[in-house]
C-alpha positions in Angstrom: -109.6 4.2 55.6 -107.4 2.5 52.9 -104.7 3.4 50.8 -102.6 1.3 48.9 -99.1 3.3 47.8 -97.3 2.7 44.6 -94.7 4.0 42.2 -91.4 3.2 43.7 -88.0 1.8 42.1 -84.0 2.4 42.0 -83.3 5.2 39.9 -80.2 6.9 39.8 -78.8 10.0 40.7 -80.9 13.1 39.0 -83.6 11.1 38.0 -87.6 11.1 38.3 -89.5 9.5 40.1 -93.8 9.5 40.4 -95.6 7.4 43.7 -99.1 6.8 43.7 -101.6 7.4 46.6 -104.8 5.7 45.9 -107.4 5.8 49.0 -110.6 3.4 48.9 -112.9 3.4 52.2 -114.6 6.3 53.4 -115.0 10.2 50.4 -111.9 11.5 51.3 -113.0 15.0 50.9 -112.1 16.0 54.0 -109.3 14.2 55.1 -105.7 15.2 54.0 -104.0 13.6 52.2 -99.9 13.1 52.4 -96.7 11.9 51.6 -93.3 10.9 55.1 -90.9 8.7 54.2 -88.6 6.6 56.6 -84.8 6.6 55.6 -83.0 3.7 57.3 -82.0 4.4 60.9 -83.9 7.1 60.8 -87.1 9.2 61.7 -90.0 8.8 59.6 -90.6 12.5 58.9 -93.2 14.7 56.5 -92.7 15.4 52.9 -95.3 16.1 51.5 -99.2 17.2 51.3 -102.5 18.5 49.9 -104.7 19.5 53.2 -108.2 19.0 53.0 -108.8 23.3 52.0 -106.9 22.4 49.1 -103.4 22.9 50.2 -100.5 22.0 49.2 -97.2 22.0 51.9 -93.8 21.2 51.2 -91.5 20.5 53.1 -88.7 23.3 53.0 -85.7 21.1 51.9 -87.6 19.8 48.6 -89.0 22.6 47.0 -88.5 22.5 43.9 -88.3 18.8 42.6 -91.0 18.0 44.9 -93.9 18.3 43.6 -97.9 17.2 45.6 -100.9 16.8 43.5 -104.0 14.3 43.4 -107.0 14.3 39.7 -109.5 13.6 42.0 -110.8 13.2 46.2 -109.2 9.4 46.2 -106.0 9.4 44.5 -102.4 11.4 45.7 -99.5 11.5 43.5 -95.4 12.5 43.9 -93.8 13.9 42.1 -90.5 13.6 43.0 -87.4 14.9 40.3 -84.3 16.1 40.3 -83.6 13.1 43.1 -80.6 12.7 45.3 -78.9 8.7 46.9 -80.2 11.0 50.4 -84.1 10.4 49.0 -83.3 6.9 49.5 -86.5 6.3 51.6 -89.2 4.1 51.8 -92.4 6.8 51.3 -95.4 6.5 53.4 -99.0 7.4 52.1 -101.1 9.3 55.4 -104.7 10.7 55.9 -105.7 12.6 58.1 -108.5 14.6 59.0 -106.8 17.7 60.8 -103.5 18.2 59.4 -100.2 18.6 60.5 -96.6 18.6 59.6 -96.3 15.3 63.1 -97.1 11.8 61.5 -98.0 10.2 64.7 -101.3 13.0 63.8 -102.0 10.9 60.5 -103.7 8.0 61.7 -104.3 6.3 58.8 -101.4 4.2 56.5 -100.6 3.2 53.4 -97.7 0.2 53.4 -94.8 2.7 51.2 -93.0 2.0 48.7 -89.2 2.2 47.8 -86.8 5.2 46.8 -83.8 4.5 45.9 -81.3 6.9 44.4 -78.5 5.7 43.6 -74.8 8.0 43.0 
């Protein structure tokens, strides 16, 4: 499974960005697709995901601001609104056959896209 994330950039506090993750290589209907982020000096953390069943999960601190969606079996989006400086991080998309909030349970990763939120 190959994953390509895009859509990061520089935005002011309160702004919005939409990240995209294009997947290729296999039929992804059996995979959960997720977003993680890693801020400088911090561990990578779960952000949001769409399970293979269609269920969605978003970290509590991001509910109401972030939305995860997909347009078909191969492209997943992370819509981020009301961005804050603490959202600054490299955002990674990932895929797994076994849904989990744990980073180590996701074997397939994209290259990451940088999101910078200025105050």
